[in-house]
N, C-alpha and C positions, 0 to 999 in steps of 0.2 A: 792584589797586583803581584805580590811575591809569589803566589801559587801559579799564576799565569806564566811567569818566567821559568819556573821550575818545570812545568808541564811542557812548555816550548822547547826548552833545552833537552828534556828527556826524549822528547819525539824526534828531534834533530839527531841525537846520538844514536837512537834505535835505527833510524833511516840510514845513516852513515855506516853503522856496524852491519846491517843487513846487506848493503851493497859490497862491502869489503869481504864479507864472508862467502860471497859466492865464488867458489873456486871448483874447478872440474875435478871429478873423481877419476883417477888414472890407475891403470893396470898395465904395467909394461916395463920395458928397459929405459935407462937414462944415459945420455951421452953429454958430452960438453955443450954448453950453451951456444945457441945459434942467434943470429942478428935479424934474420927475416924468415917468414914462414908464408908459403903459398897456400892458397884456400882453393879446394876443388869440392865438387858436388857429386862426382862419379870417379871411380878409380880409372875408367876409360879415358878420362881426360888428362891423366898424368902420362906425359910423353917421354919420360926417361925412366931408366931403371930405378926401383926402390924396394925397400923392405919395410913392412909394417913392424913398427917397434912397440906399439901399444894401443890401447883403446881408451877414449875419453868419454865422459858423461857429464852433463850438466843440466840443471834446471832450465826450462825454456822461460826466460824473462824476455824475450824479444830478440829478434834476429841480429841486430847490431851489438847488443850487449854480449850475447853468446859468442858471436864471431870474435869480438875483442878479448873476451876472456879465454876462448880457445887459443887464440894467436899468442897471447901473452904467456899462457902456461906452456904451449908447445915450445917457445924459445927456451923455456927453463929445462926442459928435458931433452934438448938437442934435436928436436924434430926439424926437418927441412920443409914439411908440408903436412896439411891435415886434408882428410877426406871427410866432409860431414856426410854422414850415411843416413840421416834422417832423424825423426823424432819418435818416441814411443811413450805409452803410458805406463809408468811404473806403478804396479798394483801391489807393492809391498806393504803399504799402509793402509788405513781405513779408506782413505780417499786417494784416488789415482792422481799421480802428478805427472805433468808433461815434461819429459826430458829429451834432450837432444844427444845424439851419439855421433862420435867421430873416430876415425882411425888416425893415428900419428905415424907419419912416414919419415924415413931417413933415406936419401938419395944414395944410389951406388956411386962411389967416387972413383 
């Protein structure tokens, strides 16, 4: 019985740590934190002036989770919006992994 509790606790910790470790990879500039981030799927849909401040990549773990992680991270880098540009297969490892890419935008003030 004692081993059952240890195994269950270990699995829960592993699950929680894997969810928290999912953060986007970011290459770009940082600005003061923002409080809201708009989501677009095409740069043509952005109706105001903007500058691309960086590029985001994250493992594709589902649409809702990816959008949530992108938005939360975009706020921390001072982005006003993100444009999700699609997904690709990252072939850097032995097995390809599905990743989602996005551009971080800062609106012209």
